[in-house]
N, C-alpha and C positions, 0 to 999 in steps of 0.2 A: 504494500500499500504506500503510495506517495503521500507525503504529509506537507502541511504548512506549519511553520513554527510560530510561536507567540512572541511578539516583540514587546520589550519593556523600555519605556522612555525615561528611565531615571536620570536625574540631572548630572550625575558623574560620568555619563557616557560620552563617547566622541560624537561630534556634531556632523549631521548631514552625510554626504558621501564619504567623508573621512572615516566613518565608522565601519568596521568589518561587519557588524551586525546589519547595518543598512544595505551594505553591498550584497550580502548573502540573501537578505530578505527580498531585494530587487530581483536577484537571480532566481530565487525560489518561487516567487509569486508575481505574476504579471499584473495583478490588481493592486500591488503595493505602490503607494504614492509616497515619494520621498519629499520631505520638508527640509530644505538646506539649513533652517535655523533650529531644528529639533534634535535633541540628544537621542541617540540609539545606543542603549547600554547593554541589553541582554536579549538573546533569542532563546526561548524555552522549547524543549522538545520532550514530550512525555505526557503523563496524565495528571500531573499535580493540578489541583482545583484552582490554583491562582494563574494558570496559564496552560490550558490543555491544548495539545496539537489537534489540527483539523485534518481529516481525511479528504484529500483533494477531490477524489472521484464522487463522493456522496455529500460532502459538507458536514458529515457527522463528526463529533468529537471522538478522539481516539479511545477514551475510557469507555464510551458507550458501545463501541464496536467490539472491544476486547472483553467487555463485561467484567473488567477488573482493573486495578491499578498496577503499573509497573513498579518494581521496587526501587527504581532509580529515576533521577531527573537529569537530563542532558542539556547543556547550555553552550552558547557562545557569549563571551564578554568582550566589550570594547571600551577601554578605560582611559579617560583623560584627566580624572580628578580622583583623588584617594577615596577608597571605600572606608567604612568605619573600622576602628579598632574593635575587634570582635572575637567571640568564641562561639562554638555551637555546642549545645548541651548533649550529654549522653542520653541513652534511651530512658532511663529512670527519671532523670531531671526533666526531660522533655514531656514526659507523661504528667509530671507533677505541675510544671509550669503552665502547660495547656489547660489543666484542670483548674488551676488557681487564677490564671490571667489569660483566657483565650483570646481576648482582644489584642494582646501583644504577641503571645506565642500561639500561632495559628493552627498547629497540628501536634500530635503527641509522639512524633518520631524523632529519632537522632538525625544528625546531618554531617557525617563524615564526608569529605569532598576531596577531589583530585583536580588540580589545574595543570594543564599542559600548554605551554607557551606556543603561540603562533607567530609572534613577533618578539623582539627583545621586551622582557617583562620584568617589572620591578614590584617587589613585595616585602613587607615586614612579616617575619615568620618566626615565632617562638622567641624565648628569651636568649640573649647573649650568654656566653659563659659568665658566671657571677663575678668572677675577679675582673673581667673586662668592664662590667657595669660599674663596679666600685671605682675603677680607674676613670671612667668617664665622669662619675659624680665629682671626683676629686678635681679633674681638669676643668670641668665647667662649674665654677664655684657657686653660681646662682642656684644650681641643683642642690648643692650641699646645704645652703641656707634654707631652701624650701623644705627639703626632706628632714633636716635636723641632724646635728652632729652625732647625737647618741645613736640614731638608727644607722648612720653611715659607719660609725665605728663598729657597730655590731656586724655590719655587712663585711668589713675587713677581717674582723676576728673570727667570724663564723660564716664563711661564704657558702651558705646552704639555702635550702628552700624557704625556711622560716624567716631568715634575714631578708631574702629577696622579697618575700611577700610583705614584710613590714615596710620596706622602703617603697615598693610599688603602690601599696595601699595608701601610704602617706601622700604620695604624688597624686593618685587618682581622686583622693578625697579632699584635696586642698581647695581653698576658696578660689573662686574664679578670678578675682582681682590679684591674688598672690601668684596664680598661674601666669596671668597675663604679664605681670611685672617680671617674672623669671624669664619668660620668652623674650620680652623686650630687651632685658639686660644681656642675654646671650646673643641676640641679634645685633646689638649695638657694639658689643665689646669683644666677641669671640669669633669673628669672621675667619681669622687666621686659623684658629684651632678647628673650626668646622671643616675648613678646606683641607687641612692636614689629615683629618680623619675621614675624608671622602663623604662628608655629610652636608656640605654647603648647599648644593643644589637641591637636595631633598628637603632640608630644613627650610630654605627660602620658599620653595614651592608649596609645601604643606602650610607654612605660616601665612602665605598669601591667600590660599584658598580657605583656611580655617583659622583666621587670625585670633590668637589668644586662647586657642582650644588646647586642652590637656594632652590631646593625642599627639600634638607637635613634639612634646617632650618624650613620647614613647620611643622615638628613634634612638635615644640613648640607652634603652633597655632591650630593644627588640633587634634581632638580626635583620640586616638589609640583604635581601637575597635577589641576585640578578640572574634571570634565566634567559637562555638563548632558545630559538625555535626547537621544539621537540623535547626540551627539558621540562621536568614536572616537579610539583610539590604536593605532598599528601598531608592533609590537615585532619587529624583524628579528633575525637571529642575533646573539647576544652583546651585545644591548642590555639594560643592567641596569635592573631594574624591581622593583616590589612593589605589588600591589594592596592598598589599605588599608580601603575601605569602600564599600558600595553594591551594586547589582544591574547585571548586564550580560549581554549575549549575546556569546559568544566563538567565533571560528572560527580554526583552525590547521591546519597540516600534521598528518597522522595519526601523532601521536607523543605520548609522555608524558615526554620527556627534560627534566630540570630540574637545573641546577647551582646548589645553594643555598649561601649563606654567612652568613645571619643571619635573625633573627625566625622561628625554626622549631625544634621539638624533633627534627626529622629530621636526617639526616646532612649535615654542612656540609663541602663540598669547597672550602675557601678557596683552596688552591693552584690548582685547575683554574679557579675563577672569575677569579682574578687573571690567569691565563694566557690566558683566553678573552675577557674583557670588552673592549669598545671604549672606550678612554680619550679620549673626545672630548666637550668641553663644548658646551652649546647652551641657548638660552632655552626656557622652559616652553612658550610659544605655538607653537614650532617642532615640538613633539611631537604636536600635533593632526593627525589624519588626516582629510582632507576627502573626502567622496564626491562623485561627479558625478551630476547630475540628468538623467534621461532625459526626464521630463515631470512634470506636477503630481502624479502619483501614485507614481512610482518613482524611487529613487535607488540607486546601486550603489557599494559600497566595493570598490575595486580595488587590492589590494596588489601590490608588485613581485615576486611569485612566482607560479608556475603552479598550485600546489596548490589554491588556493581563492579565491573572491570571495563577497561577501555582497550580496544584493539586498533592499532594504527596500520593501515594498509597503504603501501607506497609501491606502485607498480611502474617499472620503467616502460616507456612508450614502445620500446623494442620487443617487449614480452607480448606474445599473441594472446595467450589465455593463462589466467591464474585461478586455481581452485582453492578456496578456504574452507578448512574443516571447522564446523561449528557444532554446538550441542543444542538440544531442543528447548531453547529459551527465547522469548521474544526479544528482539534487539532493534536498535535505531541507528541507521547509517546516515552520516553527513558527508557529503562530497565537498572537498575544498579546492580541487583542481583537476584538470584533465577530463577525459571522457572515456567511459566504458559502458558496455551493456551488461547489466546485472541479470544473470539467469538463475532463477531459483524456483523451487516447488512451493505451491500454495495449496490450500484446501480445494481450490478449483482447478488444480493442475499446474503444469509448467508455465512460467511467465517470464517475459523479458522486459526490463525497465532500463531506459536510457538515463545514464547518470552523467551529469555535468556539474560545474561549480554551483553550489546552492541546493542541489538535490537532497531531499531528506526522505528516507524510505524506512518503513517499519518492516523488519524481516521476521516472518511469523515462525512459530515452532515447527511447522511443517516443512520449512526449508532445510532443516537438519537432515543428514549430517554434512551437507556441503552446499556452498553457493559458488558461482562461477563468475569471474570478471572477464568478459570477452572484449578484445580490442575493437574500438570504434573506427569507422572509416576516416581516413585522412586526419587522424589526430596524432600530432607529433609531440604532444605534451605528456609528461609523466603524470600518472594518476595518483591522487592522494585522498584518502578518506579516513574518518574515525568512526568506530562502531562501539556504542554503549550497549552493554549486556549484563545479564546477571553473572556474578562472579563464580562461574563453574570451574575456573582454573584452580580454585582452592581445593577442589575435590580431587584434582589429578594426582 
């Protein structure tokens, strides 16, 4: 089944044709109307109630056709402005938060997620090594003044989770005026130090977009991770993070639960974030999530959860036909480049679907054990696609 994705116009998205989301939406849907002044932030593919995909042939929603929800939500993100400092709750927390505050926490599911860069991609991911954080607080004296010498001394004496929590909690719960003064002091007097630590551009950009926001100071606590296309990060429950810039494909459990505490005009639940977040330091390189390669054409991103996995298919234009082995779980394919004919079995028999950039296809369980990518006529471009599916690779 060919699908239409659901486009989200959050203000942090890239604008007009500069957005990868807008580009893919135009390629996918001939009825899509581009507004050059509009932000196009996300495209959702799946059955989540806040953005259900539409079956092109019938106009029905995918959940009605399947008569069930998929365990994952597949997205494309195009980011020009930082997303919030956030964590996603674990399953037990999500059930409780949804029960207590359903107007904020919309569903009872956890939301582990995987982001795979399509362009150079910038994100804050997890806490830096605790000793590095302590050194930053020493170097940027306004932070020492804000957090307090006693807490900073404890961080040096006992560089552990408890000390890190004490300092970060003091930061996040500080008065807005005190936060703004700290940021102003650093901006005015510490440009040299920011540049030496490769933080100047990020600090200035975030401070311009969220002037005086406590999230600006999180760059001294969180790892700054730079991804190249194809590199990925996996964010398990309660891993603190914020996407800052770039385009990515993202796959997650079928949820929209977010606990926010900075860099956002939305509701900030600082108490819950502090209660939920994992206060564990680690190096930036440890945050990279490495796929495993099946062959020269396919690699798979296999997170430590059952809800989802992502298959990357990259077929050279010189290859006539490629057969991909799959298992009997419903999957969603997104084509990002090139052209192929997808040959697969359905409940109504064999079917051929032409794939080009922007094509979104639901691959039914009947397609197992194999789908085939056949060379298209006169296509000299390599073919690239990502497929979201249930994580049956953990069973192998």
